[in-house]
C-alpha positions as CSV (number, residue, x, y, z in Angstrom):
1,M,9.6,26.1,-19.6
2,T,8.9,22.8,-18.1
3,L,9.3,21.7,-14.9
4,R,12.1,19.0,-15.7
5,Q,14.0,22.2,-17.5
6,L,13.8,24.3,-14.4
7,I,15.5,21.8,-11.7
8,L,18.0,21.0,-15.0
9,D,18.7,24.5,-15.1
10,W,19.1,24.5,-11.6
11,L,22.1,22.2,-11.4
12,D,23.1,23.5,-14.1
13,D,23.7,27.1,-11.8
14,R,24.6,25.1,-9.1
15,Y,26.3,22.5,-9.9
16,H,27.3,21.2,-13.2
17,F,27.3,24.3,-15.5
18,G,25.4,23.3,-18.3
19,E,26.1,19.9,-18.6
20,A,23.6,18.4,-16.5
21,A,21.5,17.2,-19.1
22,G,24.2,15.1,-20.2
23,L,25.0,14.3,-16.9
24,I,21.0,12.4,-16.9
25,R,21.1,9.5,-19.3
26,D,17.6,9.1,-18.5
27,D,14.8,9.7,-16.0
28,E,15.1,7.0,-13.6
29,M,19.1,7.0,-12.9
30,S,19.6,8.0,-9.5
31,F,21.0,11.6,-8.7
32,L,22.9,10.2,-5.1
33,K,25.1,6.8,-7.3
34,N,25.6,9.1,-9.9
35,G,27.1,11.8,-8.7
36,I,24.8,14.1,-10.2
37,L,23.6,15.7,-6.4
38,D,24.7,14.6,-2.8
39,S,22.6,15.2,0.3
40,L,23.2,18.8,1.1
41,G,22.9,19.5,-2.7
42,F,19.4,18.2,-2.1
43,V,18.5,19.7,0.7
44,Q,18.6,23.0,-1.4
45,L,17.4,21.4,-4.3
46,V,13.9,21.2,-2.1
47,L,14.4,24.8,-0.9
48,F,14.5,26.0,-4.3
49,L,11.7,24.0,-5.2
50,E,9.4,24.9,-2.7
51,N,10.3,28.5,-2.9
52,R,9.8,28.5,-7.0
53,L,6.4,26.6,-6.7
54,K,5.1,28.4,-3.7
55,L,4.1,24.5,-2.0
56,K,5.5,22.9,0.8
57,I,7.0,19.8,0.8
58,D,6.5,17.5,3.8
59,R,9.9,16.5,5.4
60,Q,8.8,12.4,6.1
61,S,8.5,12.4,2.3
62,L,12.3,13.5,1.4
63,N,13.5,9.5,0.7
64,P,15.0,8.3,-1.9
65,Q,11.6,7.1,-2.9
66,N,10.8,10.4,-4.0
67,F,13.6,12.6,-4.8
68,D,16.2,10.2,-6.0
69,G,16.5,10.8,-10.3
70,M,14.4,13.0,-12.1
71,G,11.3,10.9,-12.4
72,K,10.8,10.8,-8.9
73,I,10.7,14.4,-8.1
74,L,8.7,15.3,-11.3
75,R,6.3,12.7,-9.9
76,Y,6.2,13.2,-6.9
77,L,5.7,17.3,-7.1
78,E,3.3,16.9,-10.0
79,A,1.3,14.6,-7.7
80,H,2.1,17.1,-5.0
81,P,-1.9,19.1,-3.6
82,Q,-0.3,22.5,-3.7
83,Y,1.3,22.4,-7.2
84,R,0.2,24.9,-9.5
85,G,2.5,24.0,-12.2
86,L,4.9,27.0,-13.7
């Protein structure tokens, strides 16, 4: 399983019931502007990622530049010093 698939599975389980991959037309599209996640959803996703990946996400890093889109999330996590893969 890839990190991308982990996030897609979480989105499917919590919000989109199997349709997340189809809704995310490209990895750079905004989750907020396109209704993929709302602000509460982002909080839930961050908590899930911290727990699943065993890392701590700095609350100052929680901004659209790092988390508003699949590509941004993947780049942030893959560069995170505590990320050790799945």
